[in-house]
N, CA, C and O atoms as a GROMACS GRO file, in nm:
protein
  284
    1MET      N    1  -4.048  -5.533 -11.134
    1MET     CA    2  -3.968  -5.465 -11.003
    1MET      C    3  -4.011  -5.269 -11.039
    1MET      O    4  -3.988  -5.156 -10.997
    2ARG      N    5  -4.110  -5.365 -11.176
    2ARG     CA    6  -4.117  -5.167 -11.125
    2ARG      C    7  -4.239  -5.133 -11.078
    2ARG      O    8  -4.256  -5.021 -11.028
    3LYS      N    9  -4.340  -5.223 -11.086
    3LYS     CA   10  -4.408  -5.155 -10.960
    3LYS      C   11  -4.386  -5.166 -10.818
    3LYS      O   12  -4.406  -5.067 -10.748
    4ALA      N   13  -4.354  -5.258 -10.775
    4ALA     CA   14  -4.282  -5.271 -10.563
    4ALA      C   15  -4.221  -5.094 -10.535
    4ALA      O   16  -4.227  -5.009 -10.446
    5HIS      N   17  -4.135  -5.118 -10.743
    5HIS     CA   18  -4.053  -4.895 -10.759
    5HIS      C   19  -4.155  -4.845 -10.692
    5HIS      O   20  -4.162  -4.804 -10.577
    6GLN      N   21  -4.239  -4.855 -10.786
    6GLN     CA   22  -4.377  -4.726 -10.787
    6GLN      C   23  -4.485  -4.744 -10.631
    6GLN      O   24  -4.602  -4.706 -10.634
    7GLY      N   25  -4.429  -4.802 -10.515
    7GLY     CA   26  -4.553  -4.813 -10.444
    7GLY      C   27  -4.394  -4.844 -10.341
    7GLY      O   28  -4.419  -4.888 -10.229
    8LEU      N   29  -4.313  -4.833 -10.358
    8LEU     CA   30  -4.181  -4.721 -10.289
    8LEU      C   31  -4.150  -4.600 -10.274
    8LEU      O   32  -4.072  -4.545 -10.196
    9ALA      N   33  -4.248  -4.545 -10.392
    9ALA     CA   34  -4.235  -4.416 -10.432
    9ALA      C   35  -4.345  -4.363 -10.373
    9ALA      O   36  -4.331  -4.253 -10.319
   10ALA      N   37  -4.482  -4.431 -10.373
   10ALA     CA   38  -4.572  -4.349 -10.293
   10ALA      C   39  -4.546  -4.351 -10.168
   10ALA      O   40  -4.548  -4.241 -10.113
   11ALA      N   41  -4.508  -4.493 -10.067
   11ALA     CA   42  -4.462  -4.513  -9.925
   11ALA      C   43  -4.373  -4.392  -9.931
   11ALA      O   44  -4.402  -4.305  -9.849
   12GLU      N   45  -4.255  -4.365 -10.023
   12GLU     CA   46  -4.179  -4.277  -9.947
   12GLU      C   47  -4.280  -4.123  -9.928
   12GLU      O   48  -4.288  -4.076  -9.814
   13ARG      N   49  -4.341  -4.065 -10.027
   13ARG     CA   50  -4.454  -3.961  -9.993
   13ARG      C   51  -4.577  -4.027  -9.853
   13ARG      O   52  -4.691  -4.020  -9.900
   14GLU      N   53  -4.579  -4.060  -9.767
   14GLU     CA   54  -4.669  -4.057  -9.681
   14GLU      C   55  -4.609  -4.078  -9.540
   14GLU      O   56  -4.498  -4.124  -9.511
   15ASP      N   57  -4.705  -4.035  -9.463
   15ASP     CA   58  -4.640  -3.937  -9.326
   15ASP      C   59  -4.653  -4.079  -9.258
   15ASP      O   60  -4.732  -4.166  -9.295
   16LEU      N   61  -4.564  -4.090  -9.153
   16LEU     CA   62  -4.585  -4.235  -9.117
   16LEU      C   63  -4.569  -4.204  -8.968
   16LEU      O   64  -4.583  -4.288  -8.879
   17SER      N   65  -4.534  -4.062  -8.947
   17SER     CA   66  -4.511  -4.072  -8.795
   17SER      C   67  -4.609  -4.088  -8.675
   17SER      O   68  -4.576  -4.091  -8.557
   18SER      N   69  -4.790  -4.102  -8.746
   18SER     CA   70  -4.846  -4.110  -8.606
   18SER      C   71  -4.838  -4.249  -8.578
   18SER      O   72  -4.756  -4.311  -8.647
   19ARG      N   73  -4.906  -4.318  -8.490
   19ARG     CA   74  -4.894  -4.411  -8.426
   19ARG      C   75  -4.948  -4.495  -8.537
   19ARG      O   76  -5.036  -4.476  -8.621
   20HIS      N   77  -4.846  -4.620  -8.504
   20HIS     CA   78  -4.864  -4.749  -8.633
   20HIS      C   79  -4.995  -4.797  -8.621
   20HIS      O   80  -5.035  -4.788  -8.505
   21THR      N   81  -5.075  -4.845  -8.700
   21THR     CA   82  -5.154  -4.926  -8.747
   21THR      C   83  -5.175  -5.042  -8.780
   21THR      O   84  -5.149  -5.110  -8.681
   22ILE      N   85  -5.216  -5.124  -8.886
   22ILE     CA   86  -5.202  -5.180  -8.992
   22ILE      C   87  -5.142  -5.169  -9.104
   22ILE      O   88  -5.054  -5.252  -9.127
   23GLY      N   89  -5.174  -5.062  -9.209
   23GLY     CA   90  -5.075  -5.014  -9.297
   23GLY      C   91  -4.884  -5.034  -9.255
   23GLY      O   92  -4.798  -5.105  -9.308
   24HIS      N   93  -4.876  -4.939  -9.142
   24HIS     CA   94  -4.789  -4.913  -9.062
   24HIS      C   95  -4.682  -5.079  -9.097
   24HIS      O   96  -4.578  -5.083  -9.163
   25ILE      N   97  -4.760  -5.209  -9.023
   25ILE     CA   98  -4.675  -5.324  -8.973
   25ILE      C   99  -4.660  -5.363  -9.176
   25ILE      O  100  -4.562  -5.433  -9.203
   26THR      N  101  -4.743  -5.323  -9.287
   26THR     CA  102  -4.716  -5.372  -9.404
   26THR      C  103  -4.643  -5.338  -9.480
   26THR      O  104  -4.596  -5.407  -9.570
   27ILE      N  105  -4.613  -5.195  -9.452
   27ILE     CA  106  -4.540  -5.157  -9.518
   27ILE      C  107  -4.444  -5.170  -9.467
   27ILE      O  108  -4.360  -5.169  -9.558
   28GLY      N  109  -4.340  -5.196  -9.268
   28GLY     CA  110  -4.260  -5.214  -9.269
   28GLY      C  111  -4.154  -5.389  -9.334
   28GLY      O  112  -4.037  -5.414  -9.362
   29CYS      N  113  -4.341  -5.499  -9.330
   29CYS     CA  114  -4.318  -5.586  -9.323
   29CYS      C  115  -4.259  -5.609  -9.465
   29CYS      O  116  -4.174  -5.698  -9.458
   30MET      N  117  -4.277  -5.551  -9.626
   30MET     CA  118  -4.284  -5.559  -9.752
   30MET      C  119  -4.181  -5.508  -9.755
   30MET      O  120  -4.127  -5.514  -9.865
   31LEU      N  121  -4.108  -5.440  -9.651
   31LEU     CA  122  -3.948  -5.294  -9.671
   31LEU      C  123  -3.842  -5.454  -9.604
   31LEU      O  124  -3.777  -5.506  -9.695
   32GLY      N  125  -3.826  -5.521  -9.469
   32GLY     CA  126  -3.862  -5.622  -9.477
   32GLY      C  127  -3.838  -5.772  -9.596
   32GLY      O  128  -3.728  -5.797  -9.645
   33TYR      N  129  -3.904  -5.817  -9.610
   33TYR     CA  130  -3.915  -5.868  -9.771
   33TYR      C  131  -3.859  -5.799  -9.849
   33TYR      O  132  -3.866  -5.871  -9.949
   34LEU      N  133  -3.806  -5.709  -9.881
   34LEU     CA  134  -3.756  -5.686  -9.964
   34LEU      C  135  -3.599  -5.710  -9.944
   34LEU      O  136  -3.520  -5.780 -10.007
   35ASP      N  137  -3.588  -5.649  -9.862
   35ASP     CA  138  -3.452  -5.689  -9.793
   35ASP      C  139  -3.404  -5.808  -9.733
   35ASP      O  140  -3.286  -5.830  -9.706
   36PHE      N  141  -3.530  -5.909  -9.707
   36PHE     CA  142  -3.506  -6.036  -9.809
   36PHE      C  143  -3.443  -6.174  -9.895
   36PHE      O  144  -3.384  -6.282  -9.893
   37ARG      N  145  -3.515  -6.065  -9.972
   37ARG     CA  146  -3.536  -6.113 -10.122
   37ARG      C  147  -3.461  -6.079 -10.234
   37ARG      O  148  -3.410  -6.144 -10.326
   38PHE      N  149  -3.468  -5.904 -10.192
   38PHE     CA  150  -3.386  -5.859 -10.270
   38PHE      C  151  -3.284  -5.802 -10.196
   38PHE      O  152  -3.292  -5.687 -10.152
   39PRO      N  153  -3.201  -5.866 -10.183
   39PRO     CA  154  -3.077  -5.745 -10.096
   39PRO      C  155  -3.050  -5.700 -10.166
   39PRO      O  156  -3.091  -5.587 -10.140
   40ASP      N  157  -2.988  -5.696 -10.285
   40ASP     CA  158  -2.909  -5.562 -10.363
   40ASP      C  159  -3.017  -5.456 -10.454
   40ASP      O  160  -2.976  -5.365 -10.527
   41ASP      N  161  -3.195  -5.501 -10.427
   41ASP     CA  162  -3.202  -5.393 -10.467
   41ASP      C  163  -3.126  -5.235 -10.489
   41ASP      O  164  -3.102  -5.162 -10.586
   42GLY      N  165  -3.104  -5.230 -10.341
   42GLY     CA  166  -3.083  -5.042 -10.311
   42GLY      C  167  -3.179  -4.951 -10.388
   42GLY      O  168  -3.179  -4.902 -10.501
   43TRP      N  169  -3.297  -4.946 -10.234
   43TRP     CA  170  -3.412  -4.927 -10.222
   43TRP      C  171  -3.360  -4.823 -10.162
   43TRP      O  172  -3.403  -4.726 -10.224
   44ARG      N  173  -3.284  -4.782 -10.065
   44ARG     CA  174  -3.261  -4.751  -9.983
   44ARG      C  175  -3.209  -4.582  -9.963
   44ARG      O  176  -3.274  -4.496  -9.903
   45PRO      N  177  -3.077  -4.561 -10.030
   45PRO     CA  178  -3.098  -4.458 -10.138
   45PRO      C  179  -3.182  -4.380 -10.236
   45PRO      O  180  -3.163  -4.262 -10.269
   46ARG      N  181  -3.291  -4.473 -10.284
   46ARG     CA  182  -3.380  -4.367 -10.339
   46ARG      C  183  -3.508  -4.354 -10.266
   46ARG      O  184  -3.614  -4.380 -10.323
   47HIS      N  185  -3.502  -4.313 -10.135
   47HIS     CA  186  -3.603  -4.358 -10.047
   47HIS      C  187  -3.571  -4.350  -9.906
   47HIS      O  188  -3.616  -4.425  -9.819
   48PRO      N  189  -3.472  -4.231  -9.884
   48PRO     CA  190  -3.422  -4.167  -9.744
   48PRO      C  191  -3.534  -4.173  -9.638
   48PRO      O  192  -3.531  -4.230  -9.529
   49ARG      N  193  -3.609  -4.119  -9.680
   49ARG     CA  194  -3.665  -4.142  -9.550
   49ARG      C  195  -3.758  -4.180  -9.485
   49ARG      O  196  -3.785  -4.152  -9.368
   50LEU      N  197  -3.851  -4.291  -9.607
   50LEU     CA  198  -3.902  -4.417  -9.637
   50LEU      C  199  -3.791  -4.518  -9.502
   50LEU      O  200  -3.834  -4.560  -9.394
   51ALA      N  201  -3.618  -4.534  -9.565
   51ALA     CA  202  -3.544  -4.559  -9.523
   51ALA      C  203  -3.473  -4.543  -9.368
   51ALA      O  204  -3.417  -4.636  -9.310
   52GLY      N  205  -3.481  -4.451  -9.332
   52GLY     CA  206  -3.459  -4.397  -9.194
   52GLY      C  207  -3.607  -4.360  -9.082
   52GLY      O  208  -3.594  -4.324  -8.965
   53TRP      N  209  -3.725  -4.375  -9.144
   53TRP     CA  210  -3.802  -4.458  -9.101
   53TRP      C  211  -3.847  -4.594  -9.107
   53TRP      O  212  -3.925  -4.631  -9.018
   54TYR      N  213  -3.809  -4.681  -9.202
   54TYR     CA  214  -3.759  -4.850  -9.155
   54TYR      C  215  -3.686  -4.862  -9.030
   54TYR      O  216  -3.735  -4.912  -8.929
   55GLN      N  217  -3.542  -4.805  -9.040
   55GLN     CA  218  -3.438  -4.836  -8.971
   55GLN      C  219  -3.468  -4.841  -8.834
   55GLN      O  220  -3.416  -4.931  -8.769
   56GLU      N  221  -3.569  -4.730  -8.757
   56GLU     CA  222  -3.669  -4.723  -8.708
   56GLU      C  223  -3.709  -4.871  -8.637
   56GLU      O  224  -3.660  -4.945  -8.552
   57PHE      N  225  -3.837  -4.870  -8.730
   57PHE     CA  226  -3.950  -4.977  -8.751
   57PHE      C  227  -3.925  -5.106  -8.700
   57PHE      O  228  -3.956  -5.188  -8.613
   58ALA      N  229  -3.837  -5.074  -8.820
   58ALA     CA  230  -3.726  -5.267  -8.754
   58ALA      C  231  -3.714  -5.302  -8.644
   58ALA      O  232  -3.751  -5.416  -8.620
   59GLU      N  233  -3.650  -5.208  -8.517
   59GLU     CA  234  -3.615  -5.276  -8.435
   59GLU      C  235  -3.770  -5.187  -8.366
   59GLU      O  236  -3.789  -5.069  -8.341
   60LEU      N  237  -3.846  -5.292  -8.356
   60LEU     CA  238  -3.936  -5.328  -8.242
   60LEU      C  239  -3.941  -5.494  -8.244
   60LEU      O  240  -3.930  -5.579  -8.332
   61PRO      N  241  -3.961  -5.496  -8.108
   61PRO     CA  242  -4.011  -5.620  -8.049
   61PRO      C  243  -4.036  -5.716  -8.171
   61PRO      O  244  -3.959  -5.790  -8.234
   62SER      N  245  -4.163  -5.691  -8.182
   62SER     CA  246  -4.262  -5.754  -8.312
   62SER      C  247  -4.193  -5.806  -8.412
   62SER      O  248  -4.202  -5.918  -8.462
   63MET      N  249  -4.103  -5.690  -8.445
   63MET     CA  250  -4.100  -5.725  -8.642
   63MET      C  251  -3.886  -5.836  -8.577
   63MET      O  252  -3.845  -5.952  -8.580
   64TRP      N  253  -3.833  -5.706  -8.533
   64TRP     CA  254  -3.696  -5.818  -8.408
   64TRP      C  255  -3.717  -6.004  -8.436
   64TRP      O  256  -3.640  -6.075  -8.500
   65THR      N  257  -3.838  -6.044  -8.371
   65THR     CA  258  -3.873  -6.215  -8.314
   65THR      C  259  -3.926  -6.212  -8.434
   65THR      O  260  -3.916  -6.333  -8.457
   66THR      N  261  -3.991  -6.155  -8.558
   66THR     CA  262  -4.002  -6.255  -8.656
   66THR      C  263  -3.920  -6.238  -8.794
   66THR      O  264  -3.960  -6.269  -8.906
   67ARG      N  265  -3.818  -6.193  -8.765
   67ARG     CA  266  -3.700  -6.113  -8.868
   67ARG      C  267  -3.688  -6.324  -8.958
   67ARG      O  268  -3.737  -6.411  -8.887
   68PRO      N  269  -3.626  -6.371  -9.097
   68PRO     CA  270  -3.636  -6.513  -9.109
   68PRO      C  271  -3.402  -6.469  -9.062
   68PRO      O  272  -3.323  -6.374  -9.069
   69PRO      N  273  -3.404  -6.586  -9.030
   69PRO     CA  274  -3.321  -6.641  -8.974
   69PRO      C  275  -3.158  -6.655  -9.074
   69PRO      O  276  -3.122  -6.742  -9.154
   70VAL      N  277  -3.105  -6.556  -9.034
   70VAL     CA  278  -2.948  -6.576  -9.142
   70VAL      C  279  -2.949  -6.669  -9.177
   70VAL      O  280  -2.983  -6.762  -9.103
   71ALA      N  281  -2.907  -6.690  -9.327
   71ALA     CA  282  -2.819  -6.814  -9.371
   71ALA      C  283  -2.751  -6.801  -9.334
   71ALA      O  284  -2.658  -6.881  -9.346
   0.00000   0.00000   0.00000
């Protein structure tokens, strides 16, 4: 998890305001996976810029329709 947290810190420093690229999709999928597999990790308070970006990104139709089912 240390490496994952280092990756989150690096993504927090990125400018994600540009047109979506494969990099944006990769970050969005990574964050969705963290929420799915490690819901208690608490990455959002440590990375508020990334959390704000993901909140909007996760609402894209492509992200919405590929969410894992809620158990």
